[in-house]
N, C-alpha and C positions, 0 to 999 in steps of 0.2 A: 484070813479074816472072813467074817460073814458080810454079804452084800446082797441087795435085792436087784436082780437082773430083769430088765424088760425084754422078754424073748421075741416079741413082735408087737405091732400095733394091735390094740384090741381092748377087751373088757379087763377089769381088775385081775382076772385069773391069769393073764399073761405075765404077771409079776411072780418071780420065783426066787426064793432065798437059797443062795449057794455059797460055797467056799471059794474065795478068789485070793489071788496073791496080794499081800499087804504092800502098799506103795512105799517108796523111799524118797525123801525130799531132795530136790535139787538144791544148789547153793543158795538160791533166792527164795526157797519155799519153806513152809513150816508143815510138819506132819501133825495132824490133829486127831486125837482120839475123840470121836464124836459121841456125845451123850444124848443129844436130842436133835430131831429134825422135824419138818412139817410137811403134811400133804397139802400142797397148794393147788389152786385152780389150774395153774399152768402145768403142773405135773400131770394132772388128769387129762388136760387137753392134749398134751404130747403123747401120753400113754395110749389114749384112745384115738389119736389123730383127728380130733374134733375141730376141724378147720373148714372154712368156706371152700367150696369147690375151686373158686378162682385162685386160692392159695396153695392148692395141692402140689403142683409141680415145683414151685420155688421152695415150699416147705420140705418136700421129699428130698430135694437136692441139699438143703441145709441140715436137715435132721437125720436123714437116712432113708433109703428107698423102701425096704420092707420091714425095717425095725430101726429103733434109734441107733445112730452111729456111736453114741455114748450110752451104753446099755444100763448104766447105773444112774437112775434119775435122782431127783432131790436137789432143790435149789438153795435151801437155807439150813443152817446148823448152829449148834453151840457145842462146846467141848473144851478140851484141855490140850495145850501144846505138849506133845510128847518129845518132839525133837525139832530143832531149828537148823536150817542149812547154814553152811559156813559163812555166808555173806549177809545173813539176816541180822538186822540191828534193832528192829522195833519189838520183837517178841523173844521170849526165852521159855525154857522148859517149865511146865506147870502153870503157865499163864492161862487163865480162863478167858476164852474168846467166843465171839459169835460172828457169823459171816453169811454172805450171799454169794453163791458160786457162779451165778449168771449162766452163761452158755457152757460152762465147764460141767455143770451138774455134779453128780457124784456123792450127794449127801445121804443116800440110802445105803450107808455102809458104816462099818465100825471105825474106819480110818479114812482120811483124805489128805492130800497134799495141796496146798494153796500158796500162790506167790504172796509175799508179804505186802506187795504194793496193791493187791486187789482189795475187794470190799470185805475186809476183815478188821476187827477192832476188839479191844478188851471189852468183855460183856459187862452190862450194868452190874454194879456191886450189890444191888438190892433185889436181884432176881434169881430165881432158880434156873437151872439149865433149860427146863421145859419152857419157862416164861421167856427166856432170852431167845429161844428158837422161834417164838411167836412174833418177834418184832421185825426182822429184816425184810420179809416179803411185802407185807402190807404197809410197813413204815416208809420204805424207800419210794413206793409208788404214791403214797399219800402226800409226802413232802413234794415230790416232783410235780404232780398235777396241781396241787394247791398253789404252788409258786408259779406254775405255768399260767394259771388263771389269775395271777397277780392279786392274790388275796390281800385285803387291807383291813386294818382295824376299823371297827364300826360297820362293816359291810354285813348284809344279810346273805348268809350262805346256806344252801340246801345240799345235803348229801343223800343221794339216792343209793340204796343198798347199804344202809348205815350199820347193819349188824354183821357184815362180813369181815374178812381179814383186813381189807383195805379200809372199809367204811368205819370200823370201830376205832382205828387210829386216826382216820381223817377227821372224825368228830372231835377228838381230843386236840389234834393239831390246829383245827380251825378255831377252837376256843382259845388256844394258846396265842394265836395270831390276833386275837381280839375281836373275832367276828361274832355276830348273833347267829346261832346255828340251829337249823331245822334238819331233822333226820327222817328218812322214809324207810319203813321196814314193815314186816308182817305183825299181826297181833301178838304172836308169841314172844316177840323181841322188843316190844314197846318199853318195858321197864328197864331192860338192859341198856338200850340206847339213851334213855333219859338219865340213867345212872352215870353214863360216860360224859355227861355235860350238855346234851342237846337241850336248847331252850324250848323247842317245840318238837313233838314227835307225831308223824303222820302215818296212819295205818293204810297201806296201799290196797289192802283187801276191802276197805270200806270207802275210800275216796281217792280221787286222782288229784295230786297236788297242783296240776295245771288248771284245775277247775275251781280252786278255792278263792281265786281273786287276789291272792298274795303274789308279790313280785320279789325277786331275789337279784342281788348283784352278781352272784356266782352260783351256778348249779353244777355239781360234780357227780357224774354217774360213776359210782365206784365198782359197779359189777359189769357194765357193758352189755346187759341183757335187755334193757328197755329199748326196743327198736323204734324209737320215735325220732323224727327228723328235727333238726335245729328249728325249723319253722314251727313245729308243734310245741316246742318248748318256749317259743318267743313270747307268748302271752304271759308266761311266768317269770320273764326277765325284765329288769328295769331297762330303760332306753339304752344304757351303755353296758348292760349286763352281759356276762359270758357263760357259755356252756362248754364244759370239758368232759371227756369220757376216757376211761381206760381203754376203750376201743380206738382212740385217736393215735394209732401207731405205737410201736414198741419203743419206749424211751431209751432202752439199752443202758449203756454205761453213764448216760446223763443222769439217771436215777440211781443205778446200782454202783455206788462208789464208796470209798472209805470216808469221805467227808460227810455224806448223808448218814452213814452208819454211826459215826461219832456224834453227830447231832442227836440221833435217836437215843444213844447211850446216855448222853448228858441230860436230856429231857426226862428219861426214865428215872435216872438217879435223883433228879430234883422233884419227883413225884408228879410230874405233869402228864406223863404217859403211863398207862397200865395196860399190858397186853391181855387180850381175852382168849381163854382156852375153852373150847367146847368139850372135846374128848381127848383122852390119851390112850394110845395103843402101843404095844411092844412091836419091835421090828418084825417078828414072825407073824404078826397080825396085819401086815401091810395090805393084804387083799381086802380084808374087812374095812380097813381105814379108807381105802379108795372107793369101795362100794358106798360108804357113808357120805363121802364128799361128793360123789357123783349124783347123789339125790338133790344137791343144791340148796340144802337148808341148814348148813352148819352156822354156828354162832362164833364169829372170830376165827379161831384156828383149831385144826386137828393136828395133834402132836404125836410123833413117833419117838419112843424112848428106847435106848439101847440097854438100859439097866435090867 
């Protein structure tokens, strides 16, 4: 099968398309023929080893010393079950599924084996494979952090980085939870964020939301790039307001699990969530896709298709 191998840490050019052995499922695994995956911010961080110096040693030990220990990157996917292990009960051949591989990676390939107990579910019946692959990464993080912030109906919630993979779904989820939602993004993405349900959209290139005089019950930094301290945010928070960020530690399997994926499936099927896709590339264009994501201006998701 074809797979993209990360030969070492570095720029997008370290990714190479190669022929590798097709995996076979264990008794508790499903073999999935992948139709689509996504180039997430996490994929690019790992590929380029773009981490704070203080994290270099533990990250190298966890990920690999001179190159990723699991050379096939890719965290999310959609596809079809080609074969189910003998002990698998939840899935059968030809089921259309979507999944988050978490620390297993492996989605930059034509096939992958995943345990049925991991973050895998039947994909929403009203989406394409490309749309389904645009849900697990941003969706699981958005659900986790909004719940961590104890989002409540009627609250005023601000999403910073509202046009990214996490932010576009966080806007929609915050609306679903009954909040009054403000989104912060660049000029080019104002209409997109408004179309997703934001009551107010703030252009960060023209004004700083902390200087508007408005206060929020919950501020969610969905990109982790705004290097402001909690004290700097304090004037934009109500007395009991909370600030949360995707930089507040890796939630791990507390976010990436079957339960959250099933919730995202149901909300998508009910028309509450709609994934946002910026660009679609073929697997052999993976270097160009990573170059684009590295620029930091994508809207929603960049998808890789195997078709």
